[in-house]
N, C-alpha and C positions, 0 to 999 in steps of 0.2 A: 478431493476435501472442502475444497473452497466452495467447488459447486453445491455441494450438500450445505455449508454453512447457508450459502446464499438461499435455496429453498426454507430451510428452517426459518428463515428472517421473514422470507417473502409471505409463509402463511401466517404472520403475524399482522401482517397490512388487514385491514378493512375490504370484502369486496375485490381481493387478488387471488389469482389463481395461476399454479404453472399448469400451461397448455397442453405443453411439449418437452420431449427432453431428446436432443440428440448425442449418444454416450456411446463411443465404441468400446470400451472397455466393459465386459458382461458384469465383472464383478463392482464396479461401480453405476453402472447401471441398475442393478438389482438393490444397491443402498440407496440408488435417489429414488425409486419407485417407492420403495417403503415410506419414505418421507411425502412424496406426492402421487398416493395410489391412483388419482383422477386424471393425470398424467399419461397422455400418448407416447409413442416413440417413432422417432424419425433416424432412417438410416444415413441421412446426408443432409447438407444445410439447405437443399432445393427443394428436397421432400420437407423439413423444418417448415422451409418460410410458402411452400404452397398451403398451410393451414389458414384459412382465411382468417381466423378469430383471434390470431394474435395481432398485440397490441406494441410488445416491445421484445428485444432478444437480450439476454444475458449471455457473455463470452467469458467462461471460466477455464479456459482451455490452456496448454502448456504456451509459454511466452512466444517462442517464435512462430505461433499459429495465429497469432491475434490478427495480425497485420491483412494477411490473405485470408481469412476470415470476414473480415470487415469488406474487404474490397469483393468478395464474392456476393454478401448480402447487398452492397449496394449497386452490383450488377443485375442482380436477379429480383430484388424489392427490398428498397431502404425503410428500415424500422428504426424507431430511439431505441438506442443499444446503451447498456452498461456492459463495459468493457473493464477485466481484471487489470492491473499493472502487472508488468511494463506493458506500454501500448506497443513499441516496437522494442526490437534488440540490437539493431547493429546501426553503424552511422549509414552503412549504405540505405537503409530504409527510411531514410529523411526526407527525401525529395517525394517518395510515394506519400506518407503521413501528410506532408505540405500539400498534397494535393485534394486528400481528403477532406484537409480543412478547407478548401477554397469550393469543394464540389459537393460534397455530403448533404444532405438536404434535411437531415434532421438529426435532433440533437444524438450526441455523442457524449456520455458522461465516463470520466474514467476513475477507476475504484482506487481512490485516494484514503482508505477508511481511517487512517491515522487523525486526521482532522476533525474524525467525529467522535472519537472517543471521548468519554464526558471531561476525565479530568485535561485533557489536551484543547477541547472546546472551550472550557473555564479559560485553563492557559491564554488560549488565543482572543479571548471578549477582553481580557483583563489586561495584556501585555501591553498595549501603548500606554494607557494609563498609569501604570505600576512604574514602567521603567521610563516614561516621557521620551520613547523612541529607543528601537533597540542599537546599539552598539555591537553589542556581542552575544552571540546565541551559539549556545551549545547542546548536542544532542546527543547522550550515552544510550545505545542497545546494550546488555549485556543478558545472553539468552541462551536458549538449547540450540545445536546443531538442524541444520535443517531436515527436514523430514523425509521419510523416502515418498515417494512418488511412482504413480504408474509408468514401468516402462524403464525406472531410475532416469527419466529426461531431466531433471535438477541438479544430476551431477557433472555437468559440462556446460561451459562457458556458452560455446556454440546454440545452447537451447536456452541458455537464462539470460544472455546479454552480459553475464557477470555478475559476481556479490554484488559489487557496487551500483548497478543496476537492478537486477533482482530483489535484493533486501532492503537496498536502500533509496531507490527511487521515492518512496513513501517520506522519507527524512528530507530528500532535498526539496520536494512540493513545500513540505512544511517550511523548510529555510525561506524560500520564495513568497510563500504567503503569509508569513508573519513579519519577515524585513519588507516584504511592499518595494522589492528592487530586484532587479537580473543580475546574477554574476557576472563577474567579467576574468577572474582568475582563479585555479583548482590546483592544490598539490594535495597529493595523495601517497600514502605508503600502505602496501596491504600485500598478503600472501596465506598461503595454508601452513598452518604452524601444527594443529592439532588433530581435527579433523579430518577424514578422507584419504589422508595419506597411504592408508593401506586397501583402498577400494578401488576394483578393477570389474568393470562391465563391459562385457564382450571382447574382452582383451586388451580394453584400454582404461587408463589410470583418468580418476577424477581429476578433474583440474580447479572446481571451485576454491574460491578462497574462503577463511572460515573468521579472518579478522582483520582488521584497517583502519586508518585515522586518516580524516580528509580536513581539509581548511579549505575555505572557499570566500572570495574576497566578492563585496558586493558594488555595484555601479557607485550607489548613494554613500561608500565609508565605510558601512557596517561590514562586521566578518563574522564568519560561522564556522562551526567546530562538529565533525563528528566523530565519535569513536565505537566502533563496533566490534562486539566478541560475542564470537559464538560457541563458546566452551566453556561458559558461565552462567550455566543453568540454576546453580546453586544460591542464585541473587534473590534478595528478598522484592526487590522491584525490577523490572524486565528495563522498562526504559524511564530515563531522566533527562528530563529536557532544563534550560536555566538559558534566561534572557536577562541581560544588564543593560540600563542605559544611566543617562545622567541622575534620573529621580530614584532609583530603585532596582531591586533584583526582584524575579518570580520563577517559581521552580514549579514542574510537574512530574507527581512520580506515580508512575504507572505499572501495575503488576503483570506477571503474563498470563497465561491461559489458567485457570482455576484447575482444570482437570491434572495439570503437572505438578501442585502445589502437595507436600507431604500430607496426607490425614493426620500423621499423628503429630503435626504442628498447629490443628486447629483449623479456624478458618483462614484463607487465604489473605493477603494484606489487603486492605481499603486503599483504593487509589487516593491520592491529596495532593494539595495545593500549598507552595509556602510562599508569602509576601514578605519583601524586607526590604522596605522603604529606609533611607539613607539618611533621611529625617523628618520625622523624630526614629531613631533607631528602635523600631517595634517589630520584630519577625512574630509575622501571626501564621498559623497554619491551619488550614481548612480540608475536611474529610471529603471527598466526591463520590458519596457509594452510588455505585451501578445498579440499576432492576436485575433481581436475580435470574427474573424470566429472560432477559436479554443475555445474561451471563451463560446459562443454560444454551441459548441457539447458537454460540459460536464462541470464535476465540480471541475475539478484538474489541472485548469491554463494551460490547453494547453498537460499536460503529455502525458495524452492516445493516442494523436494523434502521438508525437514524439515517444512514445512507442511502436506503432502498425508501425511506418515507420519503425523502426529498427528491428523489429519481420520480417516484412516481406524480409528483408536480410535474416534471418536466414532460409526462408523458399526457396528464389528464388537463393537466392547464395550459399547457404549453410555456412553462417557466423555462429560462436558460439554464444549462446545467452550470453549479457551483463550481464543478472540476472539469473543465472542459477539453476538447481533443488538443488543445493548445498548452493546458497546463500540463496533460500527459505527455505531451512531446517536449516539453521545457525539462520535465523533472527526468526524463531518458537522458535525454543533453548532456545533462549536465554528470549523469551517472557514467556515461560512456567517458567523457572526458575525465573524470575521476580514474575508473580503469586505465586511460591511455598516460594519464599522470603515473597512476602505481606501476604499469610495467615497464614504463621508459625512463623514471625517476626523472622527470622533468617538469615545471611546470606548466600547465597548459591555458593559454588564452581562449576566451569564448568572445 
């Protein structure tokens, strides 16, 4: 699914094309070839990298495959990479990622699309001015359940890293990026309350969580909270982000994918920002509409396109990636700590 979203957004960039696709699932390959009819097909990463014309590689495979695929690319022919989140899935992988951070010779951009959703980008642009410096940050995501994926790989923690890694590393990245500090303590409570409780694959019960709450303390004294619910698809907005400081409050409201909005309710909600200064007390609301062409190209409010446009600068102009491998490392590290906190019922220090 994400591979196809990436292809649709790549097609919107000037002078860019998909040269080749390595996709082992026949149905997904057929769908990708409809979107990129000029692309060749490679049966392996080695065969893919043998294509001399390639300038960059996009990895949109199942989570647990990302790290080994990056290592294979490094060994055979390192190219600039855009790799889907999460970068890795277990604490045991951390040393391997640290090694890549030191030795991979080309840019690695980790796909944290949420930074580039227009309402969240506006939020990030204004947050310091409005708040005077974030002291409290709250992120709420009320959304639909995990979608079905090829081979049901996303129904098991061993493949995803766990819900607080797979789904929430985006939000832990936003916390670090907005607060401009590193986390020092994590406390979480999470579980499987509604979804997946009767799902059995190959004789094995799904173990992914569908809700959770996470509190994070940061080194600079700020604190952040995440509330995730994946059985709340009836919500008007999917993400609500609120930052508060000594000077005021700013909120971002982001709807979910338009294809899930009921047609009988008319047009989907428009994203918006609400600014609430403490003095004078004059809350103001600003709509942040997203280009309809970008909404058609994917489920992330245009973010995938803006991300690719910036990654293109990494490839062509040698500009450093805005979301680096170290950012991808840190977001998963925080997600794994949250998973551990919820599993053991303890506060985890970082």
